[in-house]
PDB file of N, CA, C and O in Angstrom:
ATOM      1  N   MET A   1      15.732 -11.444 -13.155  1.00  0.00           N
ATOM      2  CA  MET A   1      16.450 -10.502 -12.755  1.00  0.00           C
ATOM      3  C   MET A   1      17.223 -10.413 -11.446  1.00  0.00           C
ATOM      4  O   MET A   1      16.632 -10.317 -10.370  1.00  0.00           O
ATOM      5  N   GLU A   2      18.561 -10.447 -11.546  1.00  0.00           N
ATOM      6  CA  GLU A   2      19.087 -10.901 -10.415  1.00  0.00           C
ATOM      7  C   GLU A   2      19.810  -9.221 -10.261  1.00  0.00           C
ATOM      8  O   GLU A   2      19.745  -8.281 -11.053  1.00  0.00           O
ATOM      9  N   TRP A   3      20.532  -9.327  -8.833  1.00  0.00           N
ATOM     10  CA  TRP A   3      20.317  -7.974  -7.972  1.00  0.00           C
ATOM     11  C   TRP A   3      22.091  -7.711  -8.374  1.00  0.00           C
ATOM     12  O   TRP A   3      22.894  -8.542  -7.950  1.00  0.00           O
ATOM     13  N   GLN A   4      22.382  -7.016  -8.855  1.00  0.00           N
ATOM     14  CA  GLN A   4      24.022  -6.659  -8.679  1.00  0.00           C
ATOM     15  C   GLN A   4      24.778  -5.580  -8.133  1.00  0.00           C
ATOM     16  O   GLN A   4      24.206  -4.574  -7.713  1.00  0.00           O
ATOM     17  N   ASP A   5      26.196  -5.725  -8.101  1.00  0.00           N
ATOM     18  CA  ASP A   5      26.645  -4.519  -7.110  1.00  0.00           C
ATOM     19  C   ASP A   5      26.009  -3.123  -7.579  1.00  0.00           C
ATOM     20  O   ASP A   5      25.616  -2.602  -8.623  1.00  0.00           O
ATOM     21  N   ILE A   6      26.103  -2.883  -6.523  1.00  0.00           N
ATOM     22  CA  ILE A   6      25.743  -0.773  -6.955  1.00  0.00           C
ATOM     23  C   ILE A   6      26.559   0.219  -7.532  1.00  0.00           C
ATOM     24  O   ILE A   6      26.165   1.322  -7.911  1.00  0.00           O
ATOM     25  N   ALA A   7      28.082  -0.351  -7.602  1.00  0.00           N
ATOM     26  CA  ALA A   7      28.818  -0.048  -8.336  1.00  0.00           C
ATOM     27  C   ALA A   7      28.810   0.190 -10.128  1.00  0.00           C
ATOM     28  O   ALA A   7      29.298   1.113 -10.780  1.00  0.00           O
ATOM     29  N   THR A   8      28.024  -1.085 -10.608  1.00  0.00           N
ATOM     30  CA  THR A   8      27.235  -1.209 -12.258  1.00  0.00           C
ATOM     31  C   THR A   8      26.395  -0.529 -12.541  1.00  0.00           C
ATOM     32  O   THR A   8      26.221  -0.348 -13.746  1.00  0.00           O
ATOM     33  N   ALA A   9      25.541   0.118 -11.616  1.00  0.00           N
ATOM     34  CA  ALA A   9      24.391   1.184 -11.637  1.00  0.00           C
ATOM     35  C   ALA A   9      24.187   1.861 -12.746  1.00  0.00           C
ATOM     36  O   ALA A   9      25.271   2.205 -13.217  1.00  0.00           O
ATOM     37  N   PRO A  10      23.410   2.164 -13.294  1.00  0.00           N
ATOM     38  CA  PRO A  10      23.750   3.191 -14.473  1.00  0.00           C
ATOM     39  C   PRO A  10      23.596   4.777 -13.553  1.00  0.00           C
ATOM     40  O   PRO A  10      22.886   4.827 -12.549  1.00  0.00           O
ATOM     41  N   LYS A  11      24.509   6.240 -14.161  1.00  0.00           N
ATOM     42  CA  LYS A  11      24.190   6.382 -13.181  1.00  0.00           C
ATOM     43  C   LYS A  11      23.991   8.066 -14.210  1.00  0.00           C
ATOM     44  O   LYS A  11      24.638   9.109 -14.118  1.00  0.00           O
ATOM     45  N   ASP A  12      22.718   7.660 -15.212  1.00  0.00           N
ATOM     46  CA  ASP A  12      22.703   8.681 -16.346  1.00  0.00           C
ATOM     47  C   ASP A  12      20.913   8.968 -15.926  1.00  0.00           C
ATOM     48  O   ASP A  12      19.910   9.139 -16.619  1.00  0.00           O
ATOM     49  N   GLY A  13      21.037   8.939 -15.199  1.00  0.00           N
ATOM     50  CA  GLY A  13      19.821   8.824 -14.291  1.00  0.00           C
ATOM     51  C   GLY A  13      18.487   8.581 -15.019  1.00  0.00           C
ATOM     52  O   GLY A  13      17.562   9.304 -15.389  1.00  0.00           O
ATOM     53  N   THR A  14      18.760   7.303 -15.072  1.00  0.00           N
ATOM     54  CA  THR A  14      18.096   5.594 -15.172  1.00  0.00           C
ATOM     55  C   THR A  14      17.344   5.728 -13.853  1.00  0.00           C
ATOM     56  O   THR A  14      17.791   6.283 -12.850  1.00  0.00           O
ATOM     57  N   ARG A  15      15.869   5.020 -14.001  1.00  0.00           N
ATOM     58  CA  ARG A  15      15.344   4.715 -12.387  1.00  0.00           C
ATOM     59  C   ARG A  15      15.461   2.850 -12.669  1.00  0.00           C
ATOM     60  O   ARG A  15      15.135   2.112 -13.599  1.00  0.00           O
ATOM     61  N   PHE A  16      16.279   2.589 -10.943  1.00  0.00           N
ATOM     62  CA  PHE A  16      15.884   1.347 -10.828  1.00  0.00           C
ATOM     63  C   PHE A  16      15.837   0.637  -9.381  1.00  0.00           C
ATOM     64  O   PHE A  16      16.128   1.342  -8.416  1.00  0.00           O
ATOM     65  N   LEU A  17      15.638  -0.133  -9.259  1.00  0.00           N
ATOM     66  CA  LEU A  17      14.890  -0.681  -8.057  1.00  0.00           C
ATOM     67  C   LEU A  17      16.195  -1.474  -7.503  1.00  0.00           C
ATOM     68  O   LEU A  17      16.835  -2.397  -8.007  1.00  0.00           O
ATOM     69  N   ALA A  18      16.427  -0.446  -5.706  1.00  0.00           N
ATOM     70  CA  ALA A  18      17.879  -0.170  -5.029  1.00  0.00           C
ATOM     71  C   ALA A  18      17.270  -0.981  -3.868  1.00  0.00           C
ATOM     72  O   ALA A  18      16.122  -0.786  -3.468  1.00  0.00           O
ATOM     73  N   TYR A  19      18.299  -2.115  -3.233  1.00  0.00           N
ATOM     74  CA  TYR A  19      18.642  -2.375  -1.766  1.00  0.00           C
ATOM     75  C   TYR A  19      19.415  -2.038  -0.782  1.00  0.00           C
ATOM     76  O   TYR A  19      20.644  -2.010  -0.717  1.00  0.00           O
ATOM     77  N   GLN A  20      18.615  -1.782  -0.019  1.00  0.00           N
ATOM     78  CA  GLN A  20      19.926  -0.749   1.411  1.00  0.00           C
ATOM     79  C   GLN A  20      19.342  -2.108   2.334  1.00  0.00           C
ATOM     80  O   GLN A  20      18.310  -2.761   2.179  1.00  0.00           O
ATOM     81  N   LYS A  21      20.190  -2.214   3.117  1.00  0.00           N
ATOM     82  CA  LYS A  21      19.684  -3.244   4.432  1.00  0.00           C
ATOM     83  C   LYS A  21      18.988  -2.532   5.095  1.00  0.00           C
ATOM     84  O   LYS A  21      19.308  -1.367   5.331  1.00  0.00           O
ATOM     85  N   GLY A  22      17.978  -3.037   5.502  1.00  0.00           N
ATOM     86  CA  GLY A  22      17.495  -2.004   6.869  1.00  0.00           C
ATOM     87  C   GLY A  22      16.191  -1.674   6.182  1.00  0.00           C
ATOM     88  O   GLY A  22      15.177  -1.817   6.867  1.00  0.00           O
ATOM     89  N   ASP A  23      16.035  -1.189   4.744  1.00  0.00           N
ATOM     90  CA  ASP A  23      15.130  -0.761   4.507  1.00  0.00           C
ATOM     91  C   ASP A  23      14.067  -1.393   2.968  1.00  0.00           C
ATOM     92  O   ASP A  23      14.352  -2.380   2.289  1.00  0.00           O
ATOM     93  N   PRO A  24      12.848  -0.464   2.764  1.00  0.00           N
ATOM     94  CA  PRO A  24      12.093  -1.462   1.878  1.00  0.00           C
ATOM     95  C   PRO A  24      13.366  -0.990   0.671  1.00  0.00           C
ATOM     96  O   PRO A  24      14.271  -0.156   0.632  1.00  0.00           O
ATOM     97  N   VAL A  25      12.534  -2.612  -0.708  1.00  0.00           N
ATOM     98  CA  VAL A  25      13.156  -2.309  -1.885  1.00  0.00           C
ATOM     99  C   VAL A  25      12.183  -0.994  -2.626  1.00  0.00           C
ATOM    100  O   VAL A  25      10.972  -0.821  -2.765  1.00  0.00           O
ATOM    101  N   GLN A  26      13.642  -0.063  -3.070  1.00  0.00           N
ATOM    102  CA  GLN A  26      12.601   1.261  -3.072  1.00  0.00           C
ATOM    103  C   GLN A  26      13.427   1.580  -4.815  1.00  0.00           C
ATOM    104  O   GLN A  26      14.522   1.112  -5.125  1.00  0.00           O
ATOM    105  N   GLU A  27      12.751   2.271  -5.527  1.00  0.00           N
ATOM    106  CA  GLU A  27      13.186   3.126  -6.902  1.00  0.00           C
ATOM    107  C   GLU A  27      14.077   4.519  -6.504  1.00  0.00           C
ATOM    108  O   GLU A  27      13.816   5.513  -5.827  1.00  0.00           O
ATOM    109  N   CYS A  28      15.270   4.069  -7.279  1.00  0.00           N
ATOM    110  CA  CYS A  28      16.460   4.935  -7.404  1.00  0.00           C
ATOM    111  C   CYS A  28      16.996   5.964  -8.404  1.00  0.00           C
ATOM    112  O   CYS A  28      16.299   6.002  -9.417  1.00  0.00           O
ATOM    113  N   TRP A  29      17.952   6.744  -8.410  1.00  0.00           N
ATOM    114  CA  TRP A  29      18.701   6.689  -9.442  1.00  0.00           C
ATOM    115  C   TRP A  29      19.489   8.017  -9.100  1.00  0.00           C
ATOM    116  O   TRP A  29      19.173   8.833  -8.234  1.00  0.00           O
ATOM    117  N   TRP A  30      21.000   8.092 -10.279  1.00  0.00           N
ATOM    118  CA  TRP A  30      21.752   8.766 -10.201  1.00  0.00           C
ATOM    119  C   TRP A  30      21.505  10.260 -10.184  1.00  0.00           C
ATOM    120  O   TRP A  30      20.612  10.476 -11.003  1.00  0.00           O
ATOM    121  N   CYS A  31      21.788  11.061  -9.778  1.00  0.00           N
ATOM    122  CA  CYS A  31      21.029  12.640  -9.778  1.00  0.00           C
ATOM    123  C   CYS A  31      22.432  13.575  -9.278  1.00  0.00           C
ATOM    124  O   CYS A  31      22.871  13.530  -8.129  1.00  0.00           O
ATOM    125  N   GLU A  32      23.016  14.404 -10.366  1.00  0.00           N
ATOM    126  CA  GLU A  32      23.615  15.291 -10.474  1.00  0.00           C
ATOM    127  C   GLU A  32      23.039  16.952 -10.922  1.00  0.00           C
ATOM    128  O   GLU A  32      23.310  17.848 -11.723  1.00  0.00           O
ATOM    129  N   ASP A  33      22.095  16.653  -9.836  1.00  0.00           N
ATOM    130  CA  ASP A  33      21.126  18.076 -10.477  1.00  0.00           C
ATOM    131  C   ASP A  33      22.227  19.630  -9.655  1.00  0.00           C
ATOM    132  O   ASP A  33      22.526  20.658 -10.264  1.00  0.00           O
ATOM    133  N   PHE A  34      22.508  19.381  -8.559  1.00  0.00           N
ATOM    134  CA  PHE A  34      23.446  20.674  -7.776  1.00  0.00           C
ATOM    135  C   PHE A  34      25.038  20.560  -7.673  1.00  0.00           C
ATOM    136  O   PHE A  34      25.786  19.758  -7.113  1.00  0.00           O
ATOM    137  N   PRO A  35      25.200  21.481  -8.299  1.00  0.00           N
ATOM    138  CA  PRO A  35      27.015  21.679  -8.304  1.00  0.00           C
ATOM    139  C   PRO A  35      27.780  21.072  -7.056  1.00  0.00           C
ATOM    140  O   PRO A  35      28.886  20.563  -7.232  1.00  0.00           O
ATOM    141  N   GLU A  36      27.284  21.114  -5.972  1.00  0.00           N
ATOM    142  CA  GLU A  36      27.712  21.131  -4.935  1.00  0.00           C
ATOM    143  C   GLU A  36      27.638  19.481  -4.678  1.00  0.00           C
ATOM    144  O   GLU A  36      28.606  18.985  -4.101  1.00  0.00           O
ATOM    145  N   TRP A  37      26.715  18.748  -5.013  1.00  0.00           N
ATOM    146  CA  TRP A  37      26.192  17.587  -4.393  1.00  0.00           C
ATOM    147  C   TRP A  37      26.001  16.589  -5.824  1.00  0.00           C
ATOM    148  O   TRP A  37      25.790  17.110  -6.918  1.00  0.00           O
ATOM    149  N   SER A  38      26.105  15.112  -5.645  1.00  0.00           N
ATOM    150  CA  SER A  38      25.703  14.325  -6.716  1.00  0.00           C
ATOM    151  C   SER A  38      25.637  13.326  -5.956  1.00  0.00           C
ATOM    152  O   SER A  38      26.491  13.412  -5.073  1.00  0.00           O
ATOM    153  N   GLY A  39      24.640  11.850  -5.842  1.00  0.00           N
ATOM    154  CA  GLY A  39      24.359  10.725  -5.428  1.00  0.00           C
ATOM    155  C   GLY A  39      23.191  10.167  -5.759  1.00  0.00           C
ATOM    156  O   GLY A  39      22.352  10.730  -6.463  1.00  0.00           O
ATOM    157  N   TRP A  40      23.096   9.271  -5.374  1.00  0.00           N
ATOM    158  CA  TRP A  40      21.724   8.403  -5.373  1.00  0.00           C
ATOM    159  C   TRP A  40      20.697   9.161  -5.169  1.00  0.00           C
ATOM    160  O   TRP A  40      20.860  10.330  -4.819  1.00  0.00           O
ATOM    161  N   GLN A  41      19.672   8.718  -5.321  1.00  0.00           N
ATOM    162  CA  GLN A  41      17.869   9.710  -5.037  1.00  0.00           C
ATOM    163  C   GLN A  41      17.013   8.713  -5.084  1.00  0.00           C
ATOM    164  O   GLN A  41      16.957   7.618  -5.644  1.00  0.00           O
ATOM    165  N   ASN A  42      16.443   9.256  -4.463  1.00  0.00           N
ATOM    166  CA  ASN A  42      15.049   8.175  -4.429  1.00  0.00           C
ATOM    167  C   ASN A  42      13.675   9.462  -4.523  1.00  0.00           C
ATOM    168  O   ASN A  42      13.874  10.677  -4.502  1.00  0.00           O
ATOM    169  N   ASP A  43      12.279   8.766  -4.630  1.00  0.00           N
ATOM    170  CA  ASP A  43      11.153   9.855  -4.363  1.00  0.00           C
ATOM    171  C   ASP A  43      11.206  10.341  -2.699  1.00  0.00           C
ATOM    172  O   ASP A  43      10.405  11.246  -2.463  1.00  0.00           O
ATOM    173  N   TRP A  44      11.861   9.972  -1.746  1.00  0.00           N
ATOM    174  CA  TRP A  44      11.703  10.308  -0.335  1.00  0.00           C
ATOM    175  C   TRP A  44      12.386  11.826  -0.335  1.00  0.00           C
ATOM    176  O   TRP A  44      11.977  12.800   0.297  1.00  0.00           O
ATOM    177  N   ASP A  45      13.668  11.749  -1.318  1.00  0.00           N
ATOM    178  CA  ASP A  45      14.898  12.835  -0.842  1.00  0.00           C
ATOM    179  C   ASP A  45      15.504  12.612  -0.013  1.00  0.00           C
ATOM    180  O   ASP A  45      16.208  13.476   0.509  1.00  0.00           O
ATOM    181  N   SER A  46      15.434  10.951   0.554  1.00  0.00           N
ATOM    182  CA  SER A  46      16.477  10.540   1.690  1.00  0.00           C
ATOM    183  C   SER A  46      17.980  10.679   1.623  1.00  0.00           C
ATOM    184  O   SER A  46      18.659  10.582   2.645  1.00  0.00           O
ATOM    185  N   GLU A  47      18.627  10.956   0.174  1.00  0.00           N
ATOM    186  CA  GLU A  47      19.676  10.294  -0.154  1.00  0.00           C
ATOM    187  C   GLU A  47      20.167   8.767   0.628  1.00  0.00           C
ATOM    188  O   GLU A  47      20.724   8.715   1.724  1.00  0.00           O
ATOM    189  N   PRO A  48      19.841   7.690  -0.148  1.00  0.00           N
ATOM    190  CA  PRO A  48      19.820   6.103  -0.489  1.00  0.00           C
ATOM    191  C   PRO A  48      21.545   5.956  -0.049  1.00  0.00           C
ATOM    192  O   PRO A  48      22.385   6.716  -0.530  1.00  0.00           O
ATOM    193  N   ASP A  49      21.874   4.907   0.886  1.00  0.00           N
ATOM    194  CA  ASP A  49      23.151   4.346   0.430  1.00  0.00           C
ATOM    195  C   ASP A  49      22.826   2.543   0.013  1.00  0.00           C
ATOM    196  O   ASP A  49      23.066   1.553   0.703  1.00  0.00           O
ATOM    197  N   PRO A  50      22.308   2.618  -1.134  1.00  0.00           N
ATOM    198  CA  PRO A  50      22.137   1.556  -1.674  1.00  0.00           C
ATOM    199  C   PRO A  50      23.511   0.231  -2.248  1.00  0.00           C
ATOM    200  O   PRO A  50      24.376   0.561  -3.059  1.00  0.00           O
ATOM    201  N   THR A  51      23.452  -1.093  -1.688  1.00  0.00           N
ATOM    202  CA  THR A  51      25.059  -1.567  -2.004  1.00  0.00           C
ATOM    203  C   THR A  51      24.619  -2.697  -3.091  1.00  0.00           C
ATOM    204  O   THR A  51      25.523  -3.383  -3.568  1.00  0.00           O
ATOM    205  N   HIS A  52      22.807  -3.007  -3.655  1.00  0.00           N
ATOM    206  CA  HIS A  52      22.802  -3.964  -5.004  1.00  0.00           C
ATOM    207  C   HIS A  52      21.356  -2.725  -5.603  1.00  0.00           C
ATOM    208  O   HIS A  52      20.594  -1.924  -5.062  1.00  0.00           O
ATOM    209  N   TRP A  53      21.664  -3.276  -7.145  1.00  0.00           N
ATOM    210  CA  TRP A  53      20.678  -3.207  -7.598  1.00  0.00           C
ATOM    211  C   TRP A  53      19.578  -3.871  -8.815  1.00  0.00           C
ATOM    212  O   TRP A  53      19.913  -5.050  -8.928  1.00  0.00           O
ATOM    213  N   MET A  54      18.679  -3.648  -9.540  1.00  0.00           N
ATOM    214  CA  MET A  54      18.373  -4.016 -10.189  1.00  0.00           C
ATOM    215  C   MET A  54      17.352  -3.521 -11.256  1.00  0.00           C
ATOM    216  O   MET A  54      16.455  -2.975 -10.614  1.00  0.00           O
ATOM    217  N   PRO A  55      17.078  -3.459 -12.544  1.00  0.00           N
ATOM    218  CA  PRO A  55      16.344  -2.516 -13.010  1.00  0.00           C
ATOM    219  C   PRO A  55      14.785  -3.218 -13.272  1.00  0.00           C
ATOM    220  O   PRO A  55      14.375  -4.355 -13.504  1.00  0.00           O
ATOM    221  N   LEU A  56      14.219  -1.968 -13.112  1.00  0.00           N
ATOM    222  CA  LEU A  56      12.550  -1.763 -13.036  1.00  0.00           C
ATOM    223  C   LEU A  56      11.997  -2.916 -14.102  1.00  0.00           C
ATOM    224  O   LEU A  56      12.327  -3.039 -15.281  1.00  0.00           O
ATOM    225  N   PRO A  57      11.230  -3.576 -13.479  1.00  0.00           N
ATOM    226  CA  PRO A  57      10.846  -4.736 -14.502  1.00  0.00           C
ATOM    227  C   PRO A  57       9.770  -3.905 -15.746  1.00  0.00           C
ATOM    228  O   PRO A  57       9.220  -2.813 -15.599  1.00  0.00           O
ATOM    229  N   ALA A  58       9.716  -4.607 -16.678  1.00  0.00           N
ATOM    230  CA  ALA A  58       8.369  -4.172 -17.667  1.00  0.00           C
ATOM    231  C   ALA A  58       7.503  -3.724 -17.250  1.00  0.00           C
ATOM    232  O   ALA A  58       7.516  -4.044 -16.061  1.00  0.00           O
ATOM    233  N   PRO A  59       5.946  -2.628 -17.617  1.00  0.00           N
ATOM    234  CA  PRO A  59       4.678  -2.305 -17.446  1.00  0.00           C
ATOM    235  C   PRO A  59       4.404  -3.343 -17.714  1.00  0.00           C
ATOM    236  O   PRO A  59       5.062  -4.118 -18.409  1.00  0.00           O
ATOM    237  N   PRO A  60       2.635  -3.665 -16.831  1.00  0.00           N
ATOM    238  CA  PRO A  60       2.013  -5.149 -17.424  1.00  0.00           C
ATOM    239  C   PRO A  60       1.628  -4.595 -18.857  1.00  0.00           C
ATOM    240  O   PRO A  60       1.226  -3.432 -18.891  1.00  0.00           O
ATOM    241  N   SER A  61       1.697  -5.201 -19.877  1.00  0.00           N
ATOM    242  CA  SER A  61       0.709  -5.398 -21.104  1.00  0.00           C
ATOM    243  C   SER A  61      -1.140  -5.793 -21.344  1.00  0.00           C
ATOM    244  O   SER A  61      -1.775  -6.805 -21.639  1.00  0.00           O
ATOM    245  N   LEU A  62      -1.517  -4.180 -20.981  1.00  0.00           N
ATOM    246  CA  LEU A  62      -2.910  -3.887 -21.188  1.00  0.00           C
ATOM    247  C   LEU A  62      -3.467  -4.014 -22.554  1.00  0.00           C
ATOM    248  O   LEU A  62      -3.111  -3.302 -23.493  1.00  0.00           O
ATOM    249  N   PRO A  63      -4.691  -5.301 -22.650  1.00  0.00           N
ATOM    250  CA  PRO A  63      -5.271  -4.949 -23.848  1.00  0.00           C
ATOM    251  C   PRO A  63      -5.680  -3.539 -24.541  1.00  0.00           C
ATOM    252  O   PRO A  63      -5.698  -2.703 -23.638  1.00  0.00           O
ATOM    253  N   PRO A  64      -5.956  -3.045 -25.564  1.00  0.00           N
ATOM    254  CA  PRO A  64      -6.025  -1.887 -26.440  1.00  0.00           C
ATOM    255  C   PRO A  64      -7.607  -2.001 -25.756  1.00  0.00           C
ATOM    256  O   PRO A  64      -8.256  -2.990 -25.412  1.00  0.00           O
ATOM    257  N   PRO A  65      -7.946  -0.420 -25.719  1.00  0.00           N
ATOM    258  CA  PRO A  65      -9.200   0.000 -25.202  1.00  0.00           C
ATOM    259  C   PRO A  65     -10.415  -0.247 -26.927  1.00  0.00           C
ATOM    260  O   PRO A  65     -10.244  -0.271 -28.146  1.00  0.00           O
ATOM    261  N   SER A  66     -11.209  -0.336 -26.253  1.00  0.00           N
ATOM    262  CA  SER A  66     -12.403  -0.484 -27.303  1.00  0.00           C
ATOM    263  C   SER A  66     -12.763   0.692 -27.575  1.00  0.00           C
ATOM    264  O   SER A  66     -12.902   1.653 -26.818  1.00  0.00           O
ATOM    265  N   PRO A  67     -12.958   0.580 -29.002  1.00  0.00           N
ATOM    266  CA  PRO A  67     -13.568   2.195 -29.893  1.00  0.00           C
ATOM    267  C   PRO A  67     -15.299   2.041 -29.136  1.00  0.00           C
ATOM    268  O   PRO A  67     -16.070   1.107 -28.913  1.00  0.00           O
ATOM    269  N   MET A  68     -15.313   3.922 -28.883  1.00  0.00           N
ATOM    270  CA  MET A  68     -16.094   4.011 -28.153  1.00  0.00           C
ATOM    271  C   MET A  68     -17.865   3.452 -28.641  1.00  0.00           C
ATOM    272  O   MET A  68     -18.280   3.359 -29.796  1.00  0.00           O
ATOM    273  N   GLY A  69     -18.402   3.245 -27.759  1.00  0.00           N
ATOM    274  CA  GLY A  69     -20.021   2.635 -28.567  1.00  0.00           C
ATOM    275  C   GLY A  69     -19.950   1.491 -28.644  1.00  0.00           C
ATOM    276  O   GLY A  69     -20.924   0.797 -28.354  1.00  0.00           O
ATOM    277  N   VAL A  70     -18.793   0.963 -29.051  1.00  0.00           N
ATOM    278  CA  VAL A  70     -18.437  -1.207 -28.976  1.00  0.00           C
ATOM    279  C   VAL A  70     -18.253  -1.377 -27.481  1.00  0.00           C
ATOM    280  O   VAL A  70     -17.629  -0.830 -26.572  1.00  0.00           O
ATOM    281  N   SER A  71     -19.477  -2.864 -27.727  1.00  0.00           N
ATOM    282  CA  SER A  71     -19.364  -3.672 -26.532  1.00  0.00           C
ATOM    283  C   SER A  71     -18.132  -4.686 -26.712  1.00  0.00           C
ATOM    284  O   SER A  71     -17.370  -4.621 -27.677  1.00  0.00           O
ATOM    285  N   ASP A  72     -18.041  -5.449 -25.879  1.00  0.00           N
ATOM    286  CA  ASP A  72     -17.223  -6.594 -25.901  1.00  0.00           C
ATOM    287  C   ASP A  72     -17.897  -7.378 -25.701  1.00  0.00           C
ATOM    288  O   ASP A  72     -17.305  -8.458 -25.717  1.00  0.00           O
ATOM    289  N   GLY A  73     -19.289  -7.494 -25.424  1.00  0.00           N
ATOM    290  CA  GLY A  73     -19.884  -8.628 -25.089  1.00  0.00           C
ATOM    291  C   GLY A  73     -21.702  -8.607 -26.140  1.00  0.00           C
ATOM    292  O   GLY A  73     -22.489  -9.547 -26.030  1.00  0.00           O
TER     293      GLY A  73
END
């Protein structure tokens, strides 16, 4: 995955990794929940101003759980 210009980031609520100079990489998304405001949002509600973005990585794959009462050994 490569960093892309923020102008190409999705504006449909999809979460992604965002880079803003001087801040740690954070998860962001475009928000239009309020009639008087729209913009980038993060979990800290700090209205970030990112310059670059990349898709979130896929979650790790985990082995399926063992049936109850069956051990692996």
